[in-house]
C-alpha positions in Angstrom: -59.1 98.8 27.9 -58.3 97.8 31.5 -60.6 98.6 34.4 -58.6 99.3 37.9 -59.9 99.4 41.3 -57.8 101.9 42.9 -60.5 102.8 45.9 -60.9 99.3 47.2 -64.3 99.5 46.0 -67.3 96.5 46.9 -66.8 93.5 44.4 -70.3 93.7 43.4 -69.9 97.4 42.3 -66.9 96.2 40.5 -68.0 93.1 38.6 -71.5 95.5 37.8 -69.1 97.8 36.3 -67.2 95.0 34.4 -70.3 93.2 33.2 -71.5 96.4 31.3 -73.4 94.9 28.8 -73.3 97.8 26.4 -72.3 96.2 22.5 -72.7 98.5 19.7 -73.5 95.2 17.5 -72.1 94.2 14.2 -71.7 97.8 12.9 -68.5 100.1 12.4 -69.6 102.9 14.6 -72.8 104.0 16.9 -74.8 107.0 16.5 -73.1 107.8 20.2 -69.4 107.4 18.6 -70.5 109.3 15.6 -71.6 112.3 17.4 -68.4 112.4 19.5 -64.8 113.5 18.9 -63.4 112.1 16.2 -60.1 112.4 17.6 -60.9 110.8 20.5 -62.4 107.4 19.1 -59.4 107.3 17.2 -57.0 107.5 19.9 -58.9 105.2 22.0 -59.1 102.3 19.4 -55.1 102.7 18.8 -54.6 102.6 22.6 -57.5 100.1 23.5 -54.9 97.4 25.2 -53.3 100.2 27.0 -56.4 102.7 28.4 -56.9 102.3 32.4 -60.3 103.5 33.9 -61.2 103.3 37.2 -64.0 101.8 38.7 -64.9 104.5 40.7 -64.8 106.7 37.3 -67.5 104.7 35.6 -70.1 104.9 38.7 -72.4 107.7 36.8 -72.6 105.2 33.8 -73.6 102.5 36.2 -76.4 104.6 37.6 -77.5 105.7 34.1 -77.7 101.7 33.3 -79.6 101.0 36.7 -82.2 104.0 35.7 -82.7 102.5 32.4 -83.2 99.3 33.5 -86.1 100.3 35.9 -87.7 102.3 33.5 -87.7 99.8 30.6 -88.9 97.2 33.3 -91.6 99.7 34.0 -92.7 100.7 31.0 -96.6 99.4 29.3 -97.2 101.9 26.3 -93.5 102.0 24.6 -91.4 100.3 22.6 -88.3 100.5 24.7 -84.2 99.9 24.1 -83.8 98.4 20.6 -80.8 98.8 18.9 -81.5 99.3 15.3 -78.9 99.6 11.9 -78.6 101.6 8.7 -76.1 101.4 6.1 -74.3 105.4 4.7 -71.4 105.6 2.4 -69.9 102.5 3.1 -70.4 102.5 6.9 -73.1 100.7 9.1 -74.4 102.4 12.2 -76.2 101.5 15.2 -78.3 103.4 17.3 -80.2 102.1 20.5 -83.2 104.3 21.4 -84.7 104.4 24.7 -88.6 104.5 24.2 -90.9 105.3 21.4 -94.9 105.3 22.0 -96.5 103.1 19.0 -99.0 105.4 16.7 -98.4 108.3 18.8 -94.6 108.5 17.3 -93.2 110.0 20.4 -89.5 109.1 20.7 -88.2 110.0 24.3 -84.3 109.6 25.6 -83.5 109.3 29.3 -81.0 111.1 30.5 -79.5 111.2 34.2 -77.4 114.1 34.9 -76.5 117.4 37.1 -78.5 120.4 37.2 -75.7 122.0 35.7 -76.1 120.2 32.2 -79.2 121.6 32.0 -78.7 125.3 32.2 -78.8 126.5 29.2 -81.3 123.7 28.0 -80.5 120.7 25.9 -76.6 119.8 25.4 -75.6 120.1 22.0 -75.5 116.6 20.9 -78.7 115.8 22.5 -80.8 117.2 19.2 -78.5 115.2 16.7 -78.7 112.2 18.9 -82.3 111.7 19.1 -82.7 112.6 14.9 -80.7 110.3 14.0 -82.6 107.6 15.9 -85.9 109.0 14.4 -84.3 108.7 11.2 -83.3 105.0 11.8 -87.3 104.2 13.0 -88.6 105.7 10.0 -86.2 103.8 7.8 -87.3 100.6 9.7 -91.2 101.4 9.1 -92.1 103.4 12.2 -94.0 106.9 13.0 -92.1 109.6 14.6 -94.0 113.0 15.5 -91.9 114.4 18.2 -89.0 114.5 19.8 -88.3 114.8 24.1 -85.5 114.5 26.3 -86.6 113.1 29.7 -84.0 114.5 32.3 -83.6 113.1 35.6 -81.5 115.4 38.0 -79.6 113.3 40.1 -78.0 116.2 42.4 -81.3 118.2 42.5 -82.0 119.8 45.8 -85.3 121.2 47.3 -83.8 124.1 49.2 -82.3 125.7 46.1 -85.7 125.2 43.9 -87.6 126.7 47.0 -85.3 130.0 46.7 -84.4 130.1 43.5 -86.8 130.2 40.3 -84.3 130.1 37.7 -83.3 126.4 39.5 -85.3 123.7 38.0 -88.4 123.1 40.3 -88.4 119.1 40.3 -85.7 116.7 40.1 -87.0 115.6 36.2 -87.6 117.9 33.3 -89.0 117.0 30.2 -87.4 118.9 27.2 -88.7 118.9 23.4 -85.9 118.6 20.9 -85.9 120.5 17.7 -87.2 117.6 14.9 -84.9 118.2 11.8 -85.7 117.4 7.9 -84.4 114.5 6.8 -81.9 116.3 4.8 -80.6 118.1 7.6 -80.4 114.4 9.6 -78.6 113.3 6.1 -76.3 115.9 5.6 -75.1 115.8 9.7 -74.7 112.1 9.1 -72.6 112.6 6.0 -70.4 115.8 7.9 -70.0 113.3 10.8 -68.5 110.1 8.5 -66.3 112.1 6.7 -64.8 113.5 10.0 -64.4 109.7 11.3 -63.3 108.7 8.1 -60.7 111.2 7.7 -59.4 110.7 11.3 -58.2 107.1 10.5 -55.0 108.5 8.6 -55.0 112.5 9.9 -55.7 113.1 13.4 -58.2 116.3 13.9 -57.7 118.4 16.6 -60.7 118.6 19.0 -63.3 121.9 19.6 -63.7 123.5 22.1 -66.7 122.5 22.5 -65.3 118.8 22.0 -63.0 119.6 24.5 -66.1 120.9 27.3 -64.1 124.0 27.1 -64.9 126.7 29.9 -64.3 130.1 28.4 -61.7 132.4 29.9 -63.3 135.4 32.0 -63.1 137.8 34.5 -64.2 137.3 37.9 -64.9 140.1 40.2 -63.9 138.8 44.2 -64.6 140.3 47.0 -61.5 139.9 49.4 -62.0 137.5 52.0 -64.5 135.4 49.7 -63.3 132.3 47.6 -66.7 132.5 45.5 -66.8 135.1 42.6 -69.4 137.9 42.8 -69.8 138.0 39.1 -67.9 136.5 35.6 -67.6 138.9 33.1 -66.6 138.1 29.1 -63.9 141.2 29.1 -62.1 143.0 30.9 -64.2 146.1 30.5 -67.1 144.6 31.7 -65.6 143.7 34.8 -64.4 147.3 35.2 -68.1 148.9 34.7 -69.3 146.1 37.2 -66.5 147.0 39.6 -67.6 150.6 39.4 -71.0 150.4 39.8 -70.3 148.1 42.7 -68.0 150.7 44.3 -71.0 153.5 43.1 -73.8 151.5 45.8 -74.3 153.6 49.2 -74.3 151.0 51.9 -74.1 151.6 55.3 -71.5 149.2 56.3 -68.6 150.1 53.6 -67.2 146.5 52.0 -63.7 146.4 50.9 -63.6 147.1 46.8 -64.1 144.0 44.5 -61.0 142.6 42.9 -60.8 141.8 39.3 -59.1 138.1 38.5 -58.8 137.0 35.4 -59.2 132.8 34.7 -58.1 131.2 31.9 -59.9 129.2 29.4 -60.2 125.4 30.8 -61.0 122.2 28.7 -62.7 120.2 31.1 -63.2 116.7 29.2 -59.3 117.2 28.7 -58.0 117.7 32.1 -60.6 116.4 34.5 -60.7 113.0 33.5 -63.6 112.8 31.4 -61.4 111.4 28.2 -59.8 108.1 29.0 -57.4 108.7 25.7 -56.3 111.9 26.9 -52.7 110.4 28.1 -52.3 109.4 24.6 -53.0 112.8 23.4 -50.4 115.3 22.2 -53.3 118.1 22.2 -54.5 117.2 25.8 -50.9 117.1 26.9 -50.2 120.7 25.2 -53.5 122.3 26.9 -52.8 120.5 30.4 -49.1 122.7 30.0 -50.7 125.8 28.4 -54.0 125.6 31.2 -52.9 124.3 34.4 -49.0 123.8 33.7 -46.9 121.2 34.9 -48.8 120.0 37.7 -50.8 117.8 35.2 -48.1 116.6 33.1 -47.4 113.6 34.7 -50.8 112.5 35.1 -51.2 112.5 31.1 -48.2 110.8 30.8 -49.8 107.7 31.9 
């Protein structure tokens, strides 16, 4: 992968991004890649010399590295940032956990992310990631009793916390993760290895979850407003909500809500979160279907 600096960011930032210390070690695949889309990984390997990524697109990853380094340096009670290896079905898998409190068996993973990312609780890939780390630790003779994700919210706002009880009340959240049985974890690993193995000869389609698809919906918008009043899964639900709004007795009448259909949208493919997108026929088809021709030139590379 080639790194670009299209926005002329300062040299120390460019150097810090370029000097990313991440290395999966002498392994065929890392835990993170194993969880990730098989199609994406294959395309990234096949086009490694052609893929470009701008420094500005790596800044969140850089912030995460900085945060992990500070937390590791400050830790006096845990075992931190160790890379472990296991062998399964002819593959060597590596994984680097964030923190294990020895004897207590508390395995923690730090995530530096947005408040939006945890609106529904744990992200889908966090639980399997932690359970694979737990399996690795046990295989190396360590005790793991519980799993948790420590989420540091980089965009947290005190004003929103004050006015909305549904908004995170602190800029940090500690979320417990489900502990899988050994059989469940082994089954998950086997299924993911099969997917990545098959992708070597036959590229699969990325699923809606892997594409971070935002489902289509029907929005209710008040004329003159730019933001939707509400979103609904079906037109019938939107029409019912519109009728309820029209039935409200107001001192000052408002213009009736309008229904606007919003198509599904693959965020990972179309918003620059997948470096393999310019080489992906599925991404190009989605750009044509979901966005139109505007994005096609970008995806042609």
